[in-house]
C-alpha positions as CSV (number, residue, x, y, z in Angstrom):
1,M,56.1,-52.8,28.8
2,A,59.7,-54.3,29.9
3,S,62.2,-54.8,27.3
4,I,63.3,-58.4,26.1
5,L,66.6,-57.8,28.1
6,E,64.8,-56.8,31.2
7,L,62.4,-59.8,30.9
8,L,65.5,-62.1,30.5
9,D,67.0,-60.6,33.6
10,E,64.1,-62.2,35.6
11,T,64.9,-65.9,34.7
12,M,66.1,-68.3,37.5
13,L,69.6,-68.5,36.0
14,A,70.0,-64.7,35.6
15,S,68.9,-64.2,39.3
16,A,71.4,-66.8,40.4
17,L,74.2,-65.2,38.5
18,R,73.4,-61.9,39.9
19,G,73.3,-63.4,43.5
20,Q,76.6,-64.9,42.9
21,Q,78.1,-61.6,41.8
22,E,76.6,-59.9,44.9
23,S,77.8,-62.6,47.3
24,N,81.3,-62.2,45.9
25,G,81.2,-58.4,46.6
26,D,80.9,-57.5,42.9
27,P,77.3,-56.4,42.1
28,S,76.7,-56.3,38.4
29,T,75.7,-53.0,36.9
30,G,75.9,-53.8,33.3
31,E,74.1,-56.2,30.8
32,R,74.7,-59.9,31.1
33,L,77.6,-61.4,29.1
34,W,76.1,-64.2,27.2
35,Q,78.6,-66.8,26.2
36,W,78.8,-70.5,25.4
37,V,82.2,-72.0,25.9
38,D,83.1,-75.8,26.0
39,W,80.6,-77.9,27.9
40,P,82.1,-79.0,31.3
41,A,83.2,-82.6,31.6
42,E,81.8,-84.9,34.2
43,P,83.4,-83.9,37.4
44,S,85.3,-86.4,39.4
45,K,84.2,-87.8,42.7
46,P,85.2,-85.4,45.5
47,E,88.3,-86.2,47.7
48,R,87.7,-88.4,50.6
49,K,88.1,-85.7,53.3
50,F,85.3,-86.1,55.6
51,T,83.9,-84.3,58.7
52,T,81.4,-86.0,60.9
53,L,78.1,-84.2,61.8
54,K,76.2,-86.0,64.6
55,R,72.5,-86.1,64.2
56,E,70.5,-88.5,66.1
57,P,69.9,-91.3,65.7
58,F,72.6,-91.8,62.9
59,M,75.9,-90.4,62.1
60,I,76.0,-88.7,58.7
61,E,79.3,-88.0,56.8
62,H,79.7,-85.0,54.5
63,P,82.9,-83.8,52.7
64,I,84.4,-80.6,54.0
65,D,84.0,-78.9,50.7
66,T,80.5,-80.0,49.9
67,R,79.4,-76.5,48.6
68,A,82.4,-76.3,46.2
69,V,82.0,-79.8,44.7
70,P,79.8,-79.9,41.5
71,I,77.2,-82.6,42.2
72,W,75.2,-82.5,39.0
73,H,76.1,-83.4,35.4
74,Y,74.3,-84.0,32.0
75,T,75.1,-84.2,28.3
76,E,75.4,-80.8,26.5
77,P,71.7,-79.8,25.6
78,T,70.8,-80.5,22.0
79,I,68.1,-79.1,19.7
80,T,66.3,-81.8,17.5
81,G,62.8,-82.3,16.2
82,G,61.4,-79.0,17.6
83,K,62.6,-79.9,21.2
84,V,65.4,-79.3,23.5
85,E,67.0,-82.4,25.1
86,V,69.5,-83.4,27.7
87,K,70.5,-86.9,28.5
88,D,72.1,-88.8,31.5
89,L,71.2,-86.3,34.3
90,T,73.3,-87.6,37.3
91,C,73.9,-86.5,40.8
92,L,76.6,-87.4,43.4
93,V,74.7,-89.1,46.4
94,S,76.2,-88.1,49.8
95,G,74.4,-91.0,51.5
96,M,76.0,-93.4,49.2
97,E,79.7,-92.2,49.6
98,Y,79.2,-89.8,46.7
99,M,78.5,-92.5,44.1
100,R,77.0,-91.0,40.9
101,H,73.4,-92.0,40.5
102,T,71.4,-91.5,37.2
103,V,68.4,-89.4,38.1
104,C,66.9,-89.0,34.6
105,D,67.9,-90.9,31.4
106,S,66.5,-87.8,29.6
107,I,64.6,-84.5,29.8
108,E,62.8,-83.0,26.9
109,W,61.3,-79.6,26.6
110,G,58.5,-79.2,23.9
111,P,56.3,-79.0,22.0
112,L,54.9,-75.5,22.5
113,S,51.9,-73.9,20.7
114,F,49.4,-71.1,21.4
115,C,46.2,-69.6,20.2
116,A,45.6,-65.9,19.9
117,D,43.2,-63.5,18.3
118,N,43.6,-62.3,14.7
119,F,45.7,-65.3,13.7
120,D,45.0,-67.5,10.7
121,G,45.2,-70.6,12.9
122,D,46.7,-72.2,16.0
123,A,50.5,-71.5,16.0
124,S,53.4,-73.7,17.1
125,L,56.7,-72.4,18.5
126,P,59.3,-74.9,17.2
127,L,62.4,-75.1,19.5
128,A,64.7,-75.2,16.5
129,Q,68.2,-73.8,15.8
130,D,66.8,-71.1,13.4
131,F,64.9,-69.4,16.3
132,L,67.8,-69.7,18.9
133,I,68.8,-66.2,19.9
134,R,71.2,-66.9,22.9
135,R,72.4,-69.5,25.2
136,E,74.4,-69.7,28.3
137,F,75.4,-72.0,31.2
138,A,76.8,-71.5,34.7
139,R,78.6,-73.9,37.1
140,E,77.3,-72.1,40.3
141,G,75.1,-69.3,41.5
142,V,73.1,-68.0,44.5
143,L,69.5,-67.3,45.1
144,E,68.7,-65.4,48.2
145,G,65.0,-66.1,47.9
146,T,64.2,-62.3,47.5
147,D,63.7,-62.3,43.6
148,R,60.2,-61.8,42.0
149,F,59.8,-65.5,41.0
150,W,62.3,-67.3,43.1
151,K,61.5,-67.3,46.7
152,L,63.5,-70.2,47.9
153,P,67.2,-69.6,49.1
154,L,69.2,-72.1,47.0
155,K,72.8,-72.6,45.8
156,T,72.8,-73.6,42.2
157,D,74.9,-76.0,40.4
158,L,75.5,-76.7,36.6
159,S,72.6,-75.0,34.8
160,F,71.8,-73.6,31.3
161,D,69.4,-71.3,29.4
162,F,68.5,-71.5,25.8
163,V,66.5,-68.3,24.5
164,F,64.3,-68.6,21.4
165,G,62.7,-65.7,19.6
166,F,59.8,-65.8,17.3
167,Q,57.8,-63.1,15.4
168,F,54.8,-63.5,13.1
169,P,54.3,-61.7,9.8
170,W,51.1,-60.2,8.5
171,N,49.3,-62.4,6.0
172,S,47.6,-59.8,3.6
173,L,45.6,-62.6,1.8
174,S,43.8,-63.8,4.9
175,G,43.8,-60.3,6.6
176,S,45.3,-61.9,9.8
177,W,48.6,-62.7,11.4
178,S,50.4,-65.7,9.9
179,A,50.6,-68.8,12.3
180,T,54.0,-69.6,10.8
181,P,56.7,-67.9,12.8
182,E,59.8,-66.3,11.5
183,P,63.0,-66.0,13.5
184,L,63.7,-63.0,15.7
185,K,67.0,-62.5,13.9
186,N,70.2,-62.6,15.9
187,V,73.6,-62.3,14.2
188,C,77.0,-62.7,15.9
189,P,78.4,-60.3,16.5
190,E,75.2,-58.6,17.2
191,P,74.3,-55.6,15.0
192,A,73.3,-52.4,16.9
193,S,69.9,-52.6,15.5
194,F,69.3,-55.9,17.1
195,I,70.7,-54.8,20.5
196,E,68.4,-51.7,20.3
197,M,65.5,-53.9,19.6
198,L,66.3,-56.0,22.8
199,R,66.5,-52.9,24.9
200,A,63.3,-51.2,23.6
201,P,60.0,-51.9,25.2
202,F,58.8,-55.4,24.1
203,G,57.0,-55.1,20.8
204,D,58.2,-51.6,19.8
205,E,59.9,-53.0,16.6
206,K,58.0,-51.6,13.7
207,T,57.4,-52.8,10.3
208,S,55.0,-51.7,7.5
209,F,52.6,-53.0,5.0
210,T,50.5,-51.3,2.3
211,L,46.8,-52.0,2.1
212,H,46.7,-51.3,-1.7
213,P,49.4,-51.1,-4.3
214,P,51.0,-47.7,-4.3
215,E,49.8,-46.9,-7.8
216,C,46.2,-47.3,-6.6
217,P,44.4,-44.1,-5.5
218,G,43.7,-44.2,-1.8
219,S,46.4,-46.7,-0.8
220,N,47.7,-46.5,2.7
221,T,50.9,-47.6,4.3
222,L,50.8,-48.6,8.0
223,R,53.4,-49.3,10.5
224,Y,52.7,-51.9,13.1
225,S,54.3,-54.1,15.8
226,P,54.3,-57.7,14.8
227,P,53.5,-60.3,17.5
228,Q,56.7,-61.4,19.1
229,I,57.3,-64.3,21.6
230,I,60.4,-65.0,23.7
231,V,60.7,-68.7,25.0
232,V,63.4,-69.6,27.6
233,V,64.2,-73.3,28.0
234,T,66.2,-73.9,31.2
235,L,67.4,-76.5,33.6
236,V,68.6,-75.0,37.0
237,C,70.2,-77.7,39.2
238,C,70.9,-76.9,42.8
239,K,73.3,-77.9,45.6
240,E,72.4,-80.4,48.3
241,A,70.2,-78.8,50.9
242,D,69.2,-79.9,54.4
243,Y,65.4,-80.2,54.8
244,G,65.5,-81.7,58.3
245,L,64.4,-85.3,57.9
246,L,66.2,-85.7,54.6
247,N,68.8,-84.0,52.4
248,A,67.9,-83.4,48.8
249,A,69.0,-81.5,45.6
250,R,66.4,-79.7,43.7
251,F,66.4,-79.3,39.9
252,F,64.1,-77.0,37.7
253,P,63.3,-78.1,34.2
254,M,61.2,-75.1,33.1
255,I,59.8,-73.3,30.1
256,M,59.3,-69.6,30.4
257,V,57.2,-67.7,27.7
258,A,56.6,-63.9,27.3
259,S,54.7,-62.3,24.4
260,N,54.0,-58.7,23.4
261,I,50.3,-59.7,22.8
262,E,47.9,-61.5,25.1
263,L,47.7,-65.2,24.2
264,N,44.2,-66.9,24.6
265,T,45.9,-70.2,25.3
266,L,49.4,-71.5,25.6
267,R,50.4,-75.1,25.8
268,G,53.8,-76.5,26.8
269,A,55.2,-79.8,27.9
270,V,58.3,-81.1,29.7
271,Q,59.0,-84.9,29.7
272,L,61.2,-86.7,32.3
273,T,62.3,-90.4,31.9
274,R,63.7,-92.3,34.9
275,P,65.9,-95.3,34.5
276,K,64.1,-98.6,34.5
277,S,66.3,-100.1,37.1
278,A,67.2,-98.9,40.6
279,A,70.8,-97.4,40.9
280,M,71.6,-100.3,43.3
281,Q,69.8,-103.1,45.0
282,T,71.4,-102.4,48.4
283,M,71.5,-98.8,49.7
284,Q,72.6,-97.7,53.1
285,R,72.3,-101.4,54.3
286,E,68.7,-101.6,52.9
287,K,67.8,-104.0,50.2
288,M,65.8,-102.5,47.2
289,T,63.7,-103.9,44.3
290,A,65.5,-104.2,41.0
291,D,63.2,-101.8,39.3
292,N,61.9,-98.4,39.8
293,G,58.2,-97.7,40.3
294,T,55.8,-94.8,40.4
295,L,53.6,-93.6,43.3
296,L,51.0,-91.0,43.5
297,F,49.8,-89.3,46.7
298,T,47.2,-86.6,47.8
299,D,48.1,-84.9,51.0
300,R,45.6,-84.3,53.9
301,N,44.6,-80.7,54.3
302,E,43.1,-80.8,57.9
303,Q,45.3,-81.2,61.0
304,D,45.3,-79.9,64.5
305,G,48.3,-77.8,63.9
306,K,50.9,-80.3,65.1
307,L,53.0,-82.6,63.1
308,P,50.6,-85.4,61.9
309,S,50.9,-89.1,62.9
310,V,53.2,-90.9,60.6
311,A,50.4,-93.4,59.8
312,W,49.5,-92.9,56.1
313,D,45.8,-92.3,56.7
314,Q,46.9,-89.2,58.7
315,S,49.5,-88.0,56.2
316,F,47.5,-88.7,53.0
317,E,43.9,-88.4,51.9
318,Y,44.4,-91.2,49.4
319,Y,47.1,-92.7,47.1
320,D,47.9,-94.9,44.2
321,L,50.8,-97.4,44.7
322,D,50.4,-98.9,41.3
323,P,49.1,-96.3,38.8
324,S,48.4,-97.1,35.3
325,A,49.8,-95.3,32.2
326,G,47.4,-92.5,31.4
327,S,46.4,-88.8,32.3
328,Y,46.0,-87.4,35.7
329,V,45.1,-83.7,36.5
330,L,47.4,-82.1,39.1
331,A,46.0,-78.7,39.1
332,Y,43.0,-76.9,37.6
333,P,42.7,-73.2,36.4
334,K,40.9,-70.7,38.5
335,S,38.4,-70.2,35.7
336,D,37.1,-73.7,36.4
337,I,34.5,-72.7,38.9
338,T,33.6,-76.5,39.6
339,K,37.1,-76.9,41.1
340,G,37.0,-74.3,43.9
341,A,37.2,-75.3,47.6
342,R,35.0,-78.6,47.7
343,T,34.3,-81.7,49.8
344,L,34.5,-85.3,48.3
345,L,32.2,-87.8,49.9
346,G,32.7,-91.5,50.4
347,V,36.5,-91.8,50.1
348,K,37.6,-95.2,51.7
349,V,40.8,-95.3,53.6
350,K,42.6,-97.9,55.6
351,S,43.4,-96.9,59.2
352,Y,45.0,-98.5,62.1
353,D,43.8,-96.0,64.7
354,V,47.2,-95.8,66.6
355,E,49.2,-92.8,67.1
356,L,52.9,-93.3,66.6
357,K,55.3,-91.0,68.5
358,R,58.8,-90.5,69.9
359,T,59.4,-91.4,73.5
360,P,61.9,-89.0,75.3
361,V,63.9,-91.9,76.8
362,S,64.8,-94.0,73.8
363,N,64.2,-91.6,71.1
364,Q,62.5,-94.4,69.1
365,I,59.2,-94.3,67.2
366,R,56.7,-96.6,68.8
367,G,52.9,-97.1,69.4
368,D,50.9,-96.3,72.3
369,S,48.8,-99.6,72.1
370,P,50.4,-102.9,73.0
371,L,49.5,-104.4,69.7
372,L,48.6,-102.8,66.4
373,P,44.9,-103.3,65.8
374,A,43.8,-104.9,62.6
375,A,43.4,-102.5,59.8
376,V,40.0,-100.8,59.6
377,V,38.6,-99.6,56.3
378,K,36.7,-96.3,56.9
379,T,34.7,-93.9,54.8
380,R,35.4,-90.2,55.4
381,Y,35.1,-86.8,53.7
382,V,38.0,-85.3,51.8
383,N,38.3,-81.6,51.8
384,K,39.9,-80.2,48.6
385,E,41.4,-76.7,48.2
386,S,40.5,-74.5,45.3
387,R,42.3,-75.6,42.0
388,Q,43.6,-78.9,43.8
389,G,43.8,-81.8,41.4
390,E,43.6,-85.5,41.6
391,F,46.9,-86.0,43.1
392,D,49.5,-83.6,44.8
393,N,52.8,-85.4,44.4
394,L,54.7,-88.1,42.7
395,H,57.5,-90.4,43.6
396,I,59.6,-92.5,41.3
397,A,61.8,-94.9,43.2
398,P,62.5,-98.6,44.0
399,R,60.8,-100.2,46.8
400,M,62.5,-101.3,50.1
401,I,62.6,-105.0,50.8
402,L,61.9,-106.0,54.4
403,E,63.3,-109.4,55.6
404,Q,63.3,-111.0,58.9
405,S,67.0,-111.8,58.8
406,Q,68.0,-108.3,57.8
407,L,65.6,-106.8,60.4
408,K,67.0,-108.9,63.3
409,S,70.8,-108.7,62.3
410,N,70.9,-104.9,61.5
411,Y,68.5,-103.4,63.7
412,G,68.0,-105.9,66.6
413,P,67.5,-103.8,69.7
414,S,66.2,-100.6,68.2
415,I,63.5,-102.3,66.0
416,A,62.7,-104.8,68.7
417,E,61.2,-102.0,70.6
418,L,58.7,-101.6,67.8
419,A,57.6,-105.3,68.1
420,P,54.6,-104.3,70.2
421,T,53.4,-102.1,67.3
422,F,54.0,-104.5,64.5
423,G,53.2,-107.7,66.3
424,S,55.7,-110.7,66.4
425,L,58.8,-110.2,64.3
426,D,58.7,-113.8,63.3
427,S,55.3,-113.0,61.5
428,L,57.0,-110.5,59.1
429,E,57.4,-111.5,55.6
430,P,59.6,-110.0,52.8
431,S,57.8,-107.2,51.1
432,G,58.2,-104.2,48.9
433,I,57.8,-101.1,51.0
434,A,56.6,-97.9,49.2
435,M,58.6,-95.2,51.0
436,A,56.7,-92.0,51.8
437,P,56.4,-89.3,52.8
438,F,60.1,-89.5,53.4
439,C,61.5,-91.4,50.3
440,V,65.3,-91.6,50.9
441,H,66.6,-94.1,48.5
442,D,67.1,-93.2,44.9
443,C,64.0,-91.3,44.8
444,L,62.8,-88.5,42.5
445,H,59.9,-86.4,44.1
446,M,57.8,-83.8,42.3
447,H,55.4,-81.9,44.6
448,V,52.7,-79.8,42.8
449,R,50.9,-78.9,46.0
450,W,51.5,-79.3,49.8
451,A,49.0,-79.8,52.5
452,T,47.2,-76.7,53.8
453,W,47.9,-77.0,57.5
454,P,51.7,-76.5,57.8
455,G,51.4,-73.0,56.2
456,K,48.5,-72.0,58.3
457,N,50.0,-73.0,61.8
458,R,53.6,-72.2,62.3
459,S,53.9,-74.5,65.3
460,C,55.1,-77.3,63.2
461,D,58.8,-78.2,63.3
462,P,60.7,-75.4,61.8
463,T,63.5,-77.7,60.8
464,A,61.2,-79.8,58.6
465,F,60.5,-77.4,55.9
466,A,60.5,-73.7,55.7
467,P,56.9,-72.4,55.5
468,V,57.5,-70.8,52.2
469,N,58.0,-74.2,50.6
470,F,54.4,-75.1,51.4
471,R,52.8,-72.1,49.5
472,G,51.4,-72.1,46.2
473,W,50.6,-69.3,43.6
474,D,48.5,-66.2,44.2
475,G,47.1,-65.5,40.6
476,D,49.6,-66.0,37.8
477,L,52.2,-63.4,39.0
478,L,53.1,-64.2,42.6
479,P,54.5,-67.7,43.6
480,N,54.9,-69.2,47.2
481,A,52.2,-67.0,48.6
482,I,49.1,-69.1,49.7
483,P,49.3,-72.1,51.9
484,G,47.6,-75.3,50.3
485,A,47.3,-73.7,46.8
486,P,48.8,-75.6,43.8
487,M,52.4,-74.4,43.1
488,V,51.3,-73.6,39.6
489,P,50.1,-70.3,38.2
490,A,46.4,-69.9,38.6
491,N,45.6,-69.7,35.0
492,Q,47.2,-73.0,34.2
493,K,45.8,-76.6,34.1
494,V,48.4,-79.2,34.6
495,T,48.1,-82.8,33.4
496,L,50.5,-85.6,34.3
497,N,50.8,-88.2,31.5
498,L,52.4,-91.3,33.0
499,K,54.5,-93.1,30.4
500,S,55.2,-96.9,30.3
501,R,58.5,-98.1,29.0
502,P,58.6,-100.1,25.8
503,Q,58.9,-103.8,26.4
504,S,61.0,-106.4,24.7
505,P,59.3,-109.0,22.4
506,G,57.8,-111.8,24.5
507,D,58.0,-109.9,27.9
508,R,54.6,-110.4,29.5
509,S,55.4,-108.7,32.6
510,A,53.4,-105.5,33.5
511,P,54.9,-102.5,32.0
512,L,56.9,-100.2,34.2
513,I,55.8,-96.6,34.7
514,C,59.1,-94.8,34.9
515,G,58.6,-91.5,33.3
516,F,56.0,-88.8,32.7
517,E,55.0,-85.9,30.5
518,Y,54.1,-82.7,32.3
519,V,51.6,-80.7,30.2
520,A,50.7,-77.1,31.3
521,E,47.7,-75.3,29.5
522,A,47.6,-71.7,30.3
523,E,44.7,-69.4,29.8
524,S,44.8,-65.6,29.1
525,A,48.6,-65.2,29.2
526,K,49.1,-61.6,29.8
527,A,51.2,-59.4,27.4
528,G,54.8,-58.6,28.6
529,K,54.6,-61.0,31.5
530,W,56.2,-64.3,32.1
531,Q,54.2,-67.6,31.9
532,I,56.2,-70.2,33.7
533,I,55.8,-74.0,33.1
534,M,57.0,-76.3,35.9
535,H,58.0,-73.5,38.3
536,H,58.0,-75.9,41.3
537,G,60.6,-78.3,39.8
538,A,61.5,-81.6,41.3
539,S,64.1,-83.0,43.8
540,Y,66.3,-86.0,44.3
541,S,67.0,-87.6,47.7
542,L,70.7,-87.8,48.7
543,S,70.6,-88.9,52.4
544,G,68.2,-89.2,55.5
545,I,68.7,-89.1,59.1
546,W,66.3,-92.0,60.0
547,R,66.7,-93.9,56.7
548,G,65.1,-97.4,56.7
549,D,63.8,-97.4,60.2
550,L,61.4,-94.5,59.3
551,A,60.6,-95.7,55.9
552,R,59.3,-99.0,57.4
553,L,57.1,-97.1,59.8
554,L,55.6,-95.1,56.9
555,S,55.1,-98.1,54.7
556,S,51.9,-99.3,53.1
């Protein structure tokens, strides 16, 4: 079994720091230096030194030193009430001249609990100061996409790790392990005995107990390895990356758990809260609603191998544009045999039966038919992949407001070409457009699964998304492996608990859904192996090459 230090060397932050050293020509051969200095202050806006990159049909500006500029910031992580919390997660938005937008008001990790054989009850893992072994943060790092768990090439930004250690004593009265943990002690400076324990195979630390008092005949003293658990709470933020149709920055608020015994069940939660209000009500010339809202989507799995039509009935099987507070299952465990590959009957979808495509002459998106036919409600089958849940992805963002005056003055000739598709421009009324699948304005995305077809047929546009991004877990040890599989270990059930914001007294408006709790319940977590919660992370949109024009075409 690996040692604790070897296990900690597999975390995302450790891999990024190792990649940074290697990219600097200084490969690390020793143990990691765990240190926690003063938390960095919020970086200033980058200097206005711009270079212009031409990408049709818009011109996008980026600073010359994009990679060197820290784009993420948040408060120093705190430990309170058995949880870890950061507040005011912000990001510099390139599409808004590097204004700082609030991505999350807060992120909370916890609670954590487990059930295992020979314990005197279900056990909790309080994320408390007494159990904190080590902590570190880093301002930058490099992931090459070759590490065991981290298959996406990324540049990392401000990130941190908190490592907690637990061990469980023997309860001689009950004849079982106590469900109340003791700290896996760490002292600064670390004693040699603790370092040796970290270097030894996980669980080799021995203690002893006597079955009967020594004065009794036939008493026996046994040496045993107490159950030990390591928990890593981490937030890894990444630099802006080009994903073809939009630029975004990923972030990974994860929990990693390893034990020297098999756990029958393990339950952990991460909670994200978005701001109630949109960052701005005008973004990149587009008007936005004042408040953020939540959207849930399920991707279509069947395509002909080409990029799908941008019509929603071709991109999504179904969706909910106004979900209620409550629980939604995003992924099922492999053990649930009722959630294998399956076909659902009688799903109703709204279809326009028109293919939208680019013309080589104008490079505009337009319809083949002279007028967009009236919406038709159809009933069709929905093919679900094994373990696929109710919804595949979530967007929390404001909606775009479409107004005649704005449409004509800002987009005149280019959008006028779309008039045959939309009908008379004079008939258009202001509306709130739900932006998907390319949500480019103040949008937090979380994808738990991608459609099956892009990973099976590589003829899709390679600039849109790297194929590895579409792949889910193979079992509970190999991520980014199977097209169309949930990006969740196969022994986990994931439930999304949508949260509504508290309303002020007398406020009779509908409560806004601006946050969620992500709950993972793992079965049969193997000894000496990591169990990773929220491995897929989330992302925040920073700029898009088609912006409002594309969003309107992909509207509801």
